[in-house]
Every structure is written in C-alpha cells, then in structure tokens.
Backbone as ProteinMPNN parsed JSONL, in Angstrom:
{"seq_chain_A": "MERLELGDRIVVPKSSIRLVQHHAIYLGWNNGHHWFIENKEGVGVRTITAEQFFNRVLEVTRIVRFRPTLNYTREDLVRFALSRRGRKYDLLDYNCESFANEVQYRRVESQQAKTGVTLGLSALALLLLIPFSRL", "coords_chain_A": {"N_chain_A": [[-7.814, -43.415, -17.492], [-5.84, -41.271, -19.52], [-2.41, -41.906, -20.404], [-0.008, -40.2, -18.612], [2.765, -38.021, -19.192], [5.989, -36.799, -18.142], [5.706, -33.465, -17.19], [3.23, -32.997, -18.333], [0.058, -31.398, -18.089], [-2.629, -31.566, -15.856], [-6.033, -30.891, -15.695], [-8.629, -30.063, -13.596], [-11.999, -29.793, -12.299], [-12.717, -27.385, -9.735], [-14.928, -27.583, -8.207], [-18.25, -29.041, -8.078], [-19.715, -27.432, -9.716], [-18.1, -26.673, -11.792], [-17.125, -24.264, -12.694], [-14.68, -22.993, -12.121], [-11.368, -24.034, -12.737], [-8.787, -26.304, -11.664], [-5.269, -26.519, -11.944], [-2.535, -28.697, -12.421], [0.792, -30.074, -12.55], [2.269, -32.961, -13.895], [4.8, -34.847, -12.422], [5.95, -37.321, -12.56], [7.028, -40.729, -11.702], [8.242, -41.694, -8.56], [9.919, -42.94, -5.731], [7.922, -44.876, -5.177], [5.509, -43.641, -5.801], [3.253, -41.744, -7.904], [3.77, -38.4, -8.826], [2.665, -34.997, -8.483], [2.879, -31.474, -9.071], [1.65, -28.514, -7.719], [-0.014, -25.327, -7.409], [-1.45, -24.308, -4.706], [-4.221, -22.78, -3.205], [-3.827, -21.0, -0.197], [-1.687, -22.563, 0.524], [0.414, -22.617, -1.372], [3.028, -23.303, -3.798], [3.531, -26.706, -4.133], [4.596, -30.155, -3.845], [2.761, -33.136, -4.453], [1.296, -36.322, -3.882], [-0.177, -38.579, -6.282], [-2.273, -40.014, -5.169], [-3.076, -38.328, -3.071], [-3.77, -36.052, -4.55], [-5.852, -36.953, -6.313], [-7.728, -37.672, -4.456], [-9.473, -35.607, -3.896], [-10.628, -35.04, -6.305], [-13.208, -34.797, -8.673], [-13.576, -35.273, -11.397], [-11.666, -35.44, -14.455], [-11.03, -32.705, -16.402], [-9.463, -31.976, -18.643], [-6.367, -32.798, -20.343], [-3.32, -31.237, -20.793], [-0.847, -31.53, -22.966], [2.68, -31.499, -22.568], [5.047, -30.091, -24.701], [8.152, -30.782, -25.423], [11.219, -29.008, -26.245], [14.345, -28.408, -27.969], [15.583, -26.576, -26.365], [14.184, -26.681, -23.996], [13.6, -29.199, -22.16], [11.874, -32.154, -20.9], [13.089, -32.847, -18.496], [14.286, -30.406, -17.832], [11.956, -28.934, -17.377], [10.913, -30.244, -15.099], [12.943, -29.68, -13.198], [12.741, -26.869, -13.169], [10.061, -26.526, -12.301], [10.203, -27.689, -9.727], [11.914, -25.867, -8.56], [10.256, -23.82, -7.932], [8.87, -24.497, -5.675], [7.291, -23.661, -2.631], [6.734, -21.055, -3.274], [4.432, -18.413, -2.931], [0.847, -18.533, -3.216], [-1.281, -16.508, -5.197], [-4.298, -15.145, -5.934], [-4.894, -13.461, -8.186], [-2.394, -12.835, -9.38], [-0.637, -15.046, -9.254], [-1.758, -17.829, -9.528], [-2.998, -21.256, -9.643], [-3.258, -21.822, -12.399], [-1.635, -19.838, -13.535], [0.837, -20.667, -12.53], [1.074, -23.237, -13.739], [1.154, -22.475, -16.441], [3.511, -20.984, -16.384], [5.366, -23.01, -15.84], [5.043, -24.8, -18.041], [5.168, -23.117, -20.337], [6.724, -20.937, -19.724], [5.494, -18.521, -19.22], [3.841, -16.374, -17.133], [0.648, -16.334, -16.634], [-2.931, -16.139, -16.453], [-5.856, -17.154, -17.777], [-8.274, -17.59, -16.532], [-8.156, -15.825, -14.327], [-8.001, -13.37, -15.682], [-10.5, -13.38, -16.98], [-12.19, -13.44, -14.743], [-11.598, -10.95, -13.527], [-12.398, -9.222, -15.574], [-15.161, -9.84, -15.73], [-15.921, -9.095, -13.132], [-15.305, -6.329, -13.111], [-17.039, -5.495, -15.13], [-19.535, -6.095, -13.995], [-19.446, -4.349, -11.814], [-19.371, -1.882, -13.166], [-21.894, -1.939, -14.369], [-23.508, -1.882, -12.082], [-22.882, 0.641, -11.132], [-23.85, 2.23, -13.179], [-26.607, 1.803, -13.269], [-28.096, 3.328, -11.253], [-27.843, 5.925, -12.379], [-29.165, 5.695, -14.78], [-31.792, 5.808, -14.116], [-32.469, 8.397, -13.664]], "CA_chain_A": [[-7.23, -42.117, -17.765], [-4.738, -41.3, -20.469], [-1.069, -41.996, -19.826], [0.636, -38.905, -18.455], [4.211, -37.957, -19.313], [6.581, -35.703, -17.379], [5.397, -32.119, -17.664], [1.849, -32.844, -18.777], [-0.817, -30.691, -17.15], [-3.956, -32.128, -15.66], [-6.966, -29.822, -15.325], [-9.794, -30.657, -12.934], [-12.891, -28.784, -11.712], [-12.528, -27.139, -8.301], [-16.189, -27.915, -7.538], [-19.208, -29.701, -8.969], [-20.241, -26.42, -10.634], [-17.138, -26.694, -12.897], [-16.883, -22.905, -13.163], [-13.249, -22.721, -11.974], [-10.57, -25.249, -12.936], [-7.498, -26.39, -10.974], [-4.221, -26.992, -12.838], [-1.361, -29.283, -11.77], [1.767, -30.631, -13.487], [2.715, -34.313, -13.556], [6.253, -34.926, -12.261], [6.438, -38.682, -12.787], [7.039, -41.783, -10.687], [9.441, -41.672, -7.721], [9.699, -43.426, -4.365], [6.688, -45.642, -5.071], [4.321, -42.818, -6.028], [3.166, -40.768, -8.983], [3.824, -37.083, -8.195], [2.229, -33.779, -9.144], [3.215, -30.219, -8.405], [0.51, -27.619, -7.881], [-0.039, -24.101, -6.623], [-2.708, -24.473, -3.972], [-4.66, -21.65, -2.384], [-3.56, -21.164, 1.229], [-0.509, -23.404, 0.734], [1.475, -22.243, -2.304], [3.512, -24.357, -4.691], [3.929, -27.889, -3.371], [4.479, -31.456, -4.487], [1.68, -33.922, -3.861], [1.168, -37.621, -4.537], [-1.405, -38.76, -7.071], [-3.33, -40.441, -4.246], [-3.57, -37.129, -2.391], [-4.378, -35.173, -5.543], [-7.12, -37.498, -6.821], [-8.65, -37.843, -3.344], [-10.475, -34.534, -3.92], [-10.98, -34.782, -7.705], [-14.46, -35.386, -9.122], [-13.381, -35.697, -12.775], [-10.598, -34.758, -15.175], [-11.589, -31.894, -17.481], [-8.604, -32.159, -19.818], [-4.926, -32.925, -20.16], [-2.563, -30.39, -21.713], [0.445, -32.191, -23.156], [3.884, -30.684, -22.673], [5.803, -30.309, -25.931], [9.543, -30.384, -25.186], [12.016, -28.467, -27.339], [15.787, -28.571, -27.732], [15.968, -25.648, -25.298], [13.394, -26.883, -22.781], [13.261, -30.622, -22.128], [11.042, -32.589, -19.767], [13.928, -32.776, -17.295], [14.38, -28.975, -17.513], [10.659, -28.549, -16.825], [10.811, -30.763, -13.727], [13.842, -28.877, -12.356], [12.158, -25.532, -13.045], [8.863, -26.631, -11.452], [10.629, -27.925, -8.343], [12.544, -24.641, -8.043], [9.183, -22.917, -7.545], [8.256, -24.936, -4.42], [7.267, -22.684, -1.552], [6.265, -19.747, -3.735], [3.079, -18.172, -2.414], [-0.325, -18.44, -4.096], [-1.972, -15.224, -5.289], [-5.447, -15.39, -6.8], [-4.84, -12.722, -9.445], [-1.073, -12.743, -9.993], [0.11, -16.314, -9.312], [-2.649, -18.906, -9.121], [-2.602, -22.572, -10.162], [-3.126, -21.746, -13.854], [-0.431, -19.037, -13.782], [1.972, -21.54, -12.241], [1.169, -24.27, -14.78], [1.617, -21.806, -17.663], [4.925, -20.656, -16.202], [6.15, -24.24, -15.934], [5.001, -25.36, -19.393], [5.443, -22.156, -21.419], [7.533, -19.839, -19.188], [4.666, -17.311, -19.215], [2.971, -16.319, -15.962], [-0.634, -15.727, -16.988], [-4.101, -16.954, -16.143], [-7.076, -16.736, -18.472], [-9.36, -17.574, -15.547], [-8.053, -14.577, -13.559], [-8.369, -12.273, -16.587], [-11.945, -13.451, -17.166], [-12.812, -13.045, -13.476], [-11.443, -9.498, -13.359], [-13.259, -8.586, -16.578], [-16.558, -9.988, -15.294], [-16.101, -8.285, -11.932], [-15.34, -4.914, -13.495], [-18.273, -5.285, -15.897], [-20.64, -6.076, -13.033], [-19.326, -3.097, -11.061], [-19.776, -0.8, -14.071], [-23.359, -1.998, -14.496], [-24.098, -1.419, -10.822], [-22.687, 2.085, -11.04], [-24.636, 2.894, -14.223], [-28.043, 1.616, -13.059], [-28.746, 4.487, -10.601], [-27.863, 7.081, -13.267], [-30.131, 5.48, -15.869], [-33.135, 6.046, -13.595], [-32.672, 9.845, -13.48]], "C_chain_A": [[-6.054, -42.285, -18.711], [-3.396, -41.367, -19.732], [-0.43, -40.606, -19.794], [2.144, -39.049, -18.631], [4.709, -36.778, -18.491], [6.218, -34.363, -18.005], [3.995, -31.924, -18.19], [1.032, -32.173, -17.67], [-2.138, -31.43, -17.063], [-4.843, -31.003, -15.132], [-8.228, -30.483, -14.791], [-10.682, -29.559, -12.37], [-12.612, -28.621, -10.218], [-13.795, -27.446, -7.507], [-17.107, -28.589, -8.544], [-19.825, -28.726, -9.972], [-19.381, -26.337, -11.895], [-16.811, -25.303, -13.446], [-15.388, -22.565, -13.147], [-12.494, -24.045, -12.039], [-9.254, -25.156, -12.164], [-6.491, -27.051, -11.913], [-3.059, -27.54, -12.02], [-0.487, -29.933, -12.842], [2.232, -32.0, -12.979], [4.239, -34.36, -13.539], [6.812, -36.326, -12.445], [6.375, -39.574, -11.564], [8.34, -41.704, -9.908], [9.064, -42.15, -6.327], [8.342, -44.104, -4.184], [5.409, -44.864, -5.295], [4.423, -42.056, -7.342], [3.055, -39.412, -8.294], [3.306, -35.988, -9.105], [2.827, -32.604, -8.395], [2.09, -29.247, -8.736], [0.738, -26.352, -7.072], [-1.409, -24.045, -5.973], [-2.996, -23.259, -3.109], [-4.42, -21.954, -0.907], [-2.308, -21.96, 1.535], [0.667, -22.919, -0.11], [1.896, -23.429, -3.147], [4.054, -25.512, -3.853], [3.857, -29.127, -4.246], [3.441, -32.26, -3.715], [1.601, -35.26, -4.599], [-0.131, -37.679, -5.33], [-2.556, -39.176, -6.17], [-3.936, -39.238, -3.529], [-4.325, -36.226, -3.372], [-5.754, -35.678, -5.956], [-8.134, -37.763, -5.713], [-9.767, -36.811, -3.384], [-10.987, -34.224, -5.322], [-12.256, -35.523, -8.08], [-14.34, -35.951, -10.535], [-12.178, -34.962, -13.352], [-11.235, -34.024, -16.345], [-10.793, -32.093, -18.763], [-7.155, -32.355, -19.386], [-4.269, -32.064, -21.226], [-1.169, -30.982, -21.807], [1.581, -31.178, -23.228], [4.624, -31.081, -23.939], [7.241, -29.849, -25.717], [10.194, -29.819, -26.45], [13.483, -28.758, -27.042], [16.244, -27.719, -26.554], [15.231, -25.857, -23.985], [12.852, -28.31, -22.772], [12.342, -30.934, -20.947], [11.824, -32.488, -18.455], [14.115, -31.318, -16.863], [13.096, -28.505, -16.841], [10.544, -29.002, -15.373], [11.703, -29.948, -12.789], [13.257, -27.481, -12.107], [10.951, -25.567, -12.106], [9.25, -26.801, -9.984], [11.286, -26.692, -7.731], [11.506, -23.633, -7.562], [8.514, -23.324, -6.231], [8.381, -23.862, -3.352], [6.804, -21.3, -1.989], [4.795, -19.596, -3.349], [2.035, -18.051, -3.528], [-0.871, -17.023, -4.059], [-3.07, -15.379, -6.324], [-5.327, -14.707, -8.158], [-3.486, -12.821, -10.14], [-0.306, -14.062, -10.094], [-0.743, -17.454, -8.765], [-2.197, -20.23, -9.76], [-2.416, -22.561, -11.683], [-1.889, -20.934, -14.241], [0.815, -19.897, -13.608], [2.154, -22.578, -13.346], [1.636, -23.67, -16.106], [3.095, -21.432, -17.566], [5.793, -21.897, -16.406], [6.177, -24.771, -17.373], [5.49, -24.4, -20.469], [6.351, -21.0, -21.018], [6.823, -18.497, -19.297], [3.74, -17.365, -17.994], [1.704, -15.573, -16.36], [-1.76, -16.706, -16.695], [-5.321, -16.391, -16.852], [-8.244, -16.674, -17.504], [-9.342, -16.273, -14.742], [-8.46, -13.391, -14.423], [-9.884, -12.224, -16.772], [-12.668, -12.994, -15.902], [-12.742, -11.551, -13.239], [-12.362, -8.758, -14.332], [-14.728, -8.66, -16.17], [-16.853, -9.129, -14.07], [-16.193, -6.805, -12.244], [-16.6, -4.584, -14.286], [-19.473, -5.201, -14.969], [-20.625, -4.787, -12.223], [-19.77, -1.908, -11.914], [-21.294, -0.776, -14.229], [-24.046, -1.476, -13.242], [-23.98, 0.09, -10.674], [-23.556, 2.847, -12.042], [-26.145, 2.82, -13.957], [-28.681, 2.816, -12.355], [-28.846, 5.7, -11.526], [-28.886, 6.926, -14.388], [-31.564, 5.753, -15.404], [-33.428, 7.527, -13.424], [-33.507, 10.428, -14.582]], "O_chain_A": [[-5.366, -43.306, -18.701], [-3.278, -40.936, -18.585], [-0.328, -39.931, -20.818], [2.728, -40.07, -18.265], [3.945, -35.864, -18.179], [6.403, -34.156, -19.204], [3.598, -30.793, -18.469], [1.288, -32.363, -16.481], [-2.693, -31.864, -18.073], [-4.45, -30.257, -14.235], [-8.819, -31.346, -15.44], [-10.182, -28.497, -11.998], [-12.308, -29.591, -9.523], [-13.751, -27.557, -6.282], [-16.776, -28.693, -9.725], [-20.399, -29.154, -10.974], [-19.881, -25.968, -12.958], [-16.275, -25.184, -14.548], [-14.892, -21.916, -14.069], [-12.926, -25.048, -11.47], [-8.678, -24.077, -12.026], [-6.814, -28.023, -12.595], [-2.643, -26.924, -11.039], [-0.974, -30.297, -13.912], [2.543, -32.172, -11.8], [4.894, -33.969, -14.505], [8.03, -36.502, -12.483], [5.768, -39.241, -10.546], [9.419, -41.652, -10.499], [8.004, -41.798, -5.809], [7.688, -43.926, -3.157], [4.325, -45.371, -5.008], [5.514, -41.76, -7.829], [2.341, -39.273, -7.301], [3.476, -36.032, -10.324], [3.228, -32.723, -7.237], [1.637, -29.164, -9.878], [1.574, -26.314, -6.169], [-2.409, -23.764, -6.633], [-2.132, -22.775, -2.38], [-4.765, -23.033, -0.425], [-1.897, -22.032, 2.693], [1.789, -22.821, 0.386], [1.199, -24.442, -3.201], [4.911, -25.329, -2.988], [3.154, -29.152, -5.255], [3.263, -32.096, -2.508], [1.818, -35.315, -5.809], [-1.064, -36.918, -5.075], [-3.691, -38.745, -6.375], [-5.155, -39.137, -3.393], [-5.392, -35.703, -3.05], [-6.72, -34.915, -5.952], [-9.294, -38.053, -6.005], [-10.887, -37.094, -2.956], [-11.709, -33.244, -5.51], [-12.379, -36.724, -7.84], [-14.931, -36.987, -10.843], [-11.728, -33.965, -12.787], [-11.898, -34.636, -17.183], [-11.357, -32.344, -19.828], [-6.779, -32.113, -18.239], [-4.609, -32.145, -22.406], [-0.402, -30.942, -20.845], [1.457, -30.133, -23.868], [4.806, -32.267, -24.216], [7.527, -28.655, -25.815], [9.774, -30.114, -27.569], [13.815, -29.293, -25.984], [17.172, -28.087, -25.833], [15.607, -25.278, -22.966], [11.779, -28.584, -23.311], [12.075, -30.074, -20.108], [11.275, -32.087, -17.429], [14.104, -31.021, -15.669], [13.137, -27.767, -15.856], [10.123, -28.228, -14.512], [11.269, -29.565, -11.703], [13.276, -26.98, -10.984], [10.836, -24.727, -11.213], [8.695, -26.139, -9.106], [11.223, -26.492, -6.517], [11.849, -22.688, -6.852], [7.677, -22.582, -5.716], [9.43, -23.239, -3.189], [6.511, -20.456, -1.142], [4.019, -20.547, -3.436], [2.306, -17.541, -4.616], [-0.918, -16.404, -2.996], [-2.793, -15.713, -7.476], [-5.631, -15.32, -9.182], [-3.432, -12.885, -11.369], [0.586, -14.189, -10.934], [-0.485, -17.976, -7.681], [-1.12, -20.295, -10.352], [-1.514, -23.221, -12.199], [-1.174, -21.302, -15.173], [1.729, -19.862, -14.431], [3.267, -22.776, -13.834], [2.427, -24.287, -16.818], [3.839, -21.548, -18.541], [6.83, -21.836, -17.067], [7.239, -25.152, -17.865], [6.155, -24.82, -21.415], [6.713, -20.174, -21.856], [7.466, -17.458, -19.449], [2.95, -18.298, -17.849], [1.685, -14.343, -16.418], [-1.573, -17.922, -16.69], [-5.764, -15.281, -16.558], [-9.111, -15.81, -17.63], [-10.394, -15.682, -14.501], [-9.18, -12.505, -13.963], [-10.483, -11.149, -16.726], [-13.643, -12.247, -15.978], [-13.719, -10.945, -12.798], [-13.021, -7.788, -13.959], [-15.453, -7.668, -16.253], [-17.912, -8.508, -13.982], [-17.053, -6.104, -11.711], [-17.165, -3.502, -14.125], [-20.332, -4.335, -15.136], [-21.677, -4.198, -11.973], [-20.473, -1.024, -11.425], [-21.905, 0.293, -14.222], [-25.026, -0.734, -13.313], [-24.884, 0.738, -10.148], [-23.952, 3.983, -11.781], [-26.883, 3.705, -14.389], [-29.721, 3.291, -12.811], [-29.833, 6.433, -11.467], [-29.414, 7.919, -14.89], [-32.457, 5.912, -16.236], [-34.551, 7.882, -13.066], [-33.774, 11.629, -14.584]]}, "name": "protein", "num_of_chains": 1, "seq": "MERLELGDRIVVPKSSIRLVQHHAIYLGWNNGHHWFIENKEGVGVRTITAEQFFNRVLEVTRIVRFRPTLNYTREDLVRFALSRRGRKYDLLDYNCESFANEVQYRRVESQQAKTGVTLGLSALALLLLIPFSRL"}
C-alpha cells in the first residue's frame, strides 16, 4: 500500500458489491499504532487503529491525498478531526464521506448521499407514474 501522510483519506468498499464506499482519515503513528478517524454508522466519529480498521477491509479503492495550505496544515487537520470525536452519524447529513470532506476541505457534503437520494426519488417517481401510464 502507498505511504499515507497525516490527513490523507483512505476509501474502501463497504461490501464485496463495492456499491458504497467507506471513508476514513489517517492520523499518523502514536503509542505504537497507526491511527485513523472515521464516522461509523451506529457509533459516530471515533479513532481506530489500523489493525482494527483493516480487519474488515477487503481492498483499498483509492487514497485521496490531503493538500495542506498556509491556513490549514496537517496539524490543523488532525486537531480539527479530533475535535469532531463523538459527533453522531447521519446517513444523509453527516456520513463517513461528509465527515472526511469536512476534515479535508471544510465542506460537509457527500456525493454518495446525493446520488442515493436522487436514485431513490427517481425510482419513486417512476413507481408513481407507472399506474397513470396504464390509463
């Protein structure tokens, strides 16, 4: 696996189907472990060791590198990410991708949630239109 730096995002499939991806942020090496921070369904934002994280990982889909700026360094990112510990998971408003985007870019948004809502609304619209098309 590629060498991760503080603030890099790792993206992994949530299942063998690979339809939904899980996002976590690398926090570095401390106390004899590599650490990640993630927003986990049913748990919320938490820190987790690499051993715990990779225990359930089938493959790595991609790595999104953090690009520090003068106004937002790697150390700032780590402090900000840790300040989010304990925040509750919400599938549509604050999921793992939303959290990772907030930490890396300071924008709370999830393309996966937007796509899911769009597909769900489209399917509902089709279901509602089908009975009327048979008249």
